[in-house]
N, C-alpha and C positions, 0 to 999 in steps of 0.2 A: 249489275253483278260483277264481282271482282274475283280474280284467281289469286288466292293467298299462297298456294303451294301447288306446283312450282310457281314462284312469284312472277307476276306480270302486272304492269301498271295499266294495261289496256282494258277498258271496261268491256263487259260482255253483255249481249242481249240474253236475259234469263231464259227466254224461250228456246235458245240454242243449247241449253245445258245438255251435256253428254253427246252432242252431235259428233264430236271428234273422238268418242270413246273407242279405244282399241283393247280387245281382250286377247290374252295369250292363247295359243293353240292348245287344245286339250291333249292330255297325255294319252298313251296307248291303252291304259287300263280302265279309265272311267271318264265321265263327262267333267267339264270344268264347271264348278258350282259357285254361284254368287248368292249372298244373302243381302236383302234390302229391307231396311226398317226405318221408321221415323221414331224419334225418342225425344223426351224432354231433357233439359240440362241435368236433372237428377235421375236420368236413366229410365223413366217410366214410358211405356209404349201404349198405354190404354187410358182413355178418359171415360170414366163410367163404363168400363168394360170394353170400350171400342177405341180403335186407333183414329177413327174419323174425327176431325176437328183439331188434331195436333199439328199437322203439316199445312203449309200454305198451298196456293195454286201452283207455285213453282215446284213444290215437292211432288204434286200430282204429275206435272210435266216430266220430272225426272223419273218417276216410276214408269211412265209409259215409254220413255226413251230406253230404259233398261229392258223392258219387255220386248222392245223392237229388235234386240240383237241376240236373243236367246231362242232356243228351240222349244223349251217347255217352262211353264210357270207353276210352281208348287205352293200349295197352301194346306194347312191343317184343317180338318173338318170343323174344329172348334172356331176357327176364324170365320168359316163360312156361316156357322150358326149365329155368330155375333155381328158380322159385317155384311155390307153390300159388296161382295167380291166380284170383280170383273177382270179376269186375267188377259183380256184381249187388248189389241191396239186399235186406234181409230183408223179409218180408211187412209188418211194422209200418211200413216206410217206403214201401211201394208206395202206400198210401193217400195219403200226403203228396205223392208224385209226381203222382198222378191229380188231386189238388186244385190242383196247380200247372199243370195242363193238359198234363202229360207222359205218356208211356206208362208202364205199371207198372214196367218195367225199362229201364235204359239199353241202348243198342246197345253190344255188346262189339266193340272194334276192335283187330286185330293188325296190326302193320307188319312185313313180312318180305320182303326181296329174294330170299332163297334158297328160301323156303317150307320151310325145315327146321323144321317144326312138328309135334310128335307129335299126329296127328289123333285118337288115342284119349283125349287129355286131356279130362277132364270139363268143362273150360272151355267147350266147345262146346254142352253140354246142362246148363248150370248150374241153370236154373230154367225152369218152364213160361212160355211167352210171351217168352222171352229170345232175341235174335237176335245171332249172331256174324258179323262181316265181316272178311275178311283182305285187306289191300292189299299188292300186290306190284309188281315191275317187269316189263318185257317179257321179261327174261331169266330169270324165275322158271321152275323146273323144271316142265314140263307134266305129268309123271306125278304129282308131288306136288300140283300144282294140282287134278288130277282127284280125288285121294284126299281133299283138304281140302274139295272141293266137295260131298262127301257130308254134311258137317257144317256148312258155313258158305258164305256167298256170297264168292267170290274175285273181286277187282276189280284190274285192271291200272291203275296210276296213276303211271307213270314208266318209266325205262329200266332201269338196274341195280337201283335202289332205288325204293320208292314216294316220290313227291315230296309233301311236306306241303302245299304250296299246292294241289295238285290233290286231295289227300285231303280237305282241308277243303271244297273246292268240292263234291265228290261227297257228302260227309256232309250238307252243307246242302241241296243240290238234291234228292238221292235219298232222304234219310232225315230231312229236316227238322231237322237238328241245329243249333240256334242257339247252344248252349253245349256245349263239349267239355272233358273232363277228361283230362289226360295224367298217367299214373302211372309214367313212366320206361320204360326205364332211362336212365342218364346220357347215352348217345350220342343217344338220341331227344331228350332235353332240349337237347343241344348243337345239333341240327339245327333245332329250333323257335326257340331263342333267336337263333341266327345269322341265321335268315331273318326275324327280327322278327315272328314269328307268335304269340308268347305274351303274354298280357295280365296275368296274375296268377301269383304263386308262393306256395303254401302250404308251409311247412316246419315239421315237428315236430322240435324240437331235443332229442334224447335226451341225458340227463345222463351221457354215456359218452365214453370216448376209445378209439380203436383203433390209430392209427398205422399204419405200414407202407404197403404198396402197394394197399390196398383201394380199391375204386371210390369216386370222389367224386361230388358232386351233378351235375357236368357233366364229361363225358369227350370227348376229341377235340381238334380244332383250337381255337385261341383264338377268342373271340367277337368279331365285328365288327372284324376286322383288329387284334386285340389290345386294343381299347378296352374297358374294363369296362362291363357293362350296369348302368345305374343303377336302383335300387329305391326305392320310397317305402313306408314302413311304414303299413299300414292298421289293423292290430290286433295285439295281443300278449296272450296268455293264459298263465297259469302254474298248473301243478298238480303238486305233489310233485316239484319240481325240473325238470320237463319244461316246455318252452316251445312254444307253438303260435303261429307267426308267419304273418301274412298281408301280402304285399307287392304293390303295383301296379308293374308293369314299365313303365318309361318307354319311349316310342317313341324310335327313333334320332334323330329330328328334335328331340325334347324333351330329350334327354340333355345 
């Protein structure tokens, strides 16, 4: 692995990716929010409806390293229905989390307005000491809420859909979540970016092309009334034609 930016000629062990990751301190008003996705060169994030198979083993290492430095990991319910989602870290990274003053496992967070979530999914009992939370809206199905409450804490944070501003408030006040990692899907990314609630974007650029109507990194309405969201490159790593990019997302006022 090579560091392309900031440039360095010294090769890196790919298994040490993001070991030196430093995140800014959260502001006083909300948690610091990261988005992490894997994408093909043409911007697609799903192969036959799933992200599995796009990234390499090093991408999986990078994903776990990011989970190791945050308090909560967020996924949309659609991602859970399509994918084998495991927001936890392996035992080797639990010690690193504890050394950073974090709980051994991040809180697993699901966003679902309909509560159409298969409650038997092992997501809810991924590892000992792991806690799952489901955020929904006031119109969420009460019967489904009762079923999910057997496995997770169910919290109303909006009307039809959970509102991200409220979700971040609750995660910070009730769960002490100062840093939050969002792993998609694309519509969740759109909601975050449109609301100006995302601070950084990590993208693994897989050396592949898909074409066609596959899902892209951001799905839904245009962002910020059609204006592009500006990104500043923080770091770029290269390993076997795969790129690991880290961007800081400019605030609307700074764009």
